[in-house]
Every structure is written in structure tokens, then in C-alpha cells.
N, C-alpha and C positions, 0 to 999 in steps of 0.2 A: 035830330036832337031837339028837345024842348027845354025851356027854362026849368031848372030843377036844382034843389039844394039837398044834398045827401048828408045828413048829420050823423057823425060818429058811427059809420058802418062797423059792424062787428066782424072784421076780417081777421081770421086767425092765420098765423104763420104755419106753413106746412113744408115738409122736407121732400125734395124731388129726387128722382133717380139720377139727375144731372149732378148731384152732390152739393146742392145749395138749398137754402131756406127761402121761401117766397111768401110774401104777403100781398095779395091783390088789393090795391088801394082803390082802383077804379077800372072796371072792365065790364061794361054793360052793353047789352044788345041795342038799346036805344041811343047809344053813343058810339057808333061803329068806327068813328074816325081815329080814336086813340084809346090806349089803355096805359095804366101806370101801375107798376108793381115795385115793391121794395125787395131787393135781393140781399141775402146775407151769406157770406162764404167764410167758413172757419179758417184759422191760420193753417197754412201748409196744404190746403185743399185746392185742386184744380178741377174746374167744371169740365164736363164732356165737350168734345168738339161737336158743335151743332150748327144748324142754320134755320132761319125762319123763312118759309116759302111765302113770297109776295108781301112780306112785312119789313118795313124799315124799323131799326131799333136804335135807341140812344141810351147810353149809360151816363148817368150823372152821379159821379162818385161823391158820396156824403162823408164817409170816414174810412180810415184804414188805408192800406197800400196794396197794390196788386200789379200783376203783369198781364196785360191784355194782348191776345193774339188774334188778328183779323186777316183772313185770306193770306196773301203773300207778303204782307207788311212785316218788317222786323218787329219782334216783341217789344212792347213799350211799357215802361213803368207809369202807373197812374196813381193819383192820390186825391185828397179832398179838393173839390171844385173842378176837377178835370171832366171833360165831356168826350165820350167816345161815340162816333157816328158809324153805324153799321148798315150798309145797304141790304136790300132784300136778297135772300139766298146766299149770303156771304158767310163762309165758315168762320166760327168764332169760339173762343173760350177765354176764361180768366182764371188766374191763379192768385190766391191770397199769399203775398210774399212778406207780410208783416206778422206782428205778434198779437194783434187784436183782430176782431172780426172786420172783414171788408164789407161795407154796406153801400149799396148804390141803388138809385132808381132806374128801372128799366122802362123806358117809354116807347111804346110800339104804335106805329101807324101803318095801315089801319090797325084796329085793336087785335091783341093776341088771341088766338084760338088754339086749343090743343092740337088740332089737325095740322096747323101750320108748322109745328115743331118737328124737326128732323134730327134725330140723334145720329151723328155721323160715325160714332164709335160702334154702333150696332147695325148701321145701315148695310154694311158689306159683309157682316158675319152671318146673318140669317136670311 
């Protein structure tokens, strides 16, 4: 990484097959140690069971309320200010249990790459 200032990148939100909306805030090849994305989950929606190969992930809940499931832990309710730590290769999903959008930052280290994403709901089907 070299000293850089990225001013107002034009990052558009996109919908994923995982059932959530993502805005990549920082995910650059020249900054391989970390990526940051904003995730938005509509009320009543549950994301797919998935895992990230060789990537640690942290959810920082910005607004809304959800139920997070990680590996064998009991499902936990999360809300604004909560932080969820997800080790590499750990099965995970989140449900928006509130009446407004659930919004959180997904901070990955090393940075997220599409090849690292494993959709566990389709992994055993095809």
C-alpha cells in the first residue's frame, strides 16, 4: 500500500444472489490487506448460508436489527453498534428481523475477492 486519498469514489449499490445489496467502499488490488463494503438487507430477508475462504470478516452494524448465525453458535440478535467477528471459512448468514433495512459494514481481511465466496446453499446441489 502507498499513501493515497480516494475522494468520493462512485461506488454504486448492486444486488447479489445472496439476497442483499452491496456497495463496495474500498476494495483495491493495491490495498490487499482489507476491504470494506456496506451491506443492506431488506426486512424479512435472510441471506444465503455462505463462507469466505481464507478471509476473516467483521460486521459492524450501522442500523436496523438482525439475527446473525455463525457456525455452531446460537443465533444472536444484533443491532446498531454491535460487532460480529467471523473467522475464515466459517458458515454464516444474517436475517433482517426488523421493520427497516438492516445496514452494516462488512470488513474483510485480507480483502474480499469473488473467488473467496462460497455459497453453501448451492455448494451441495450442483
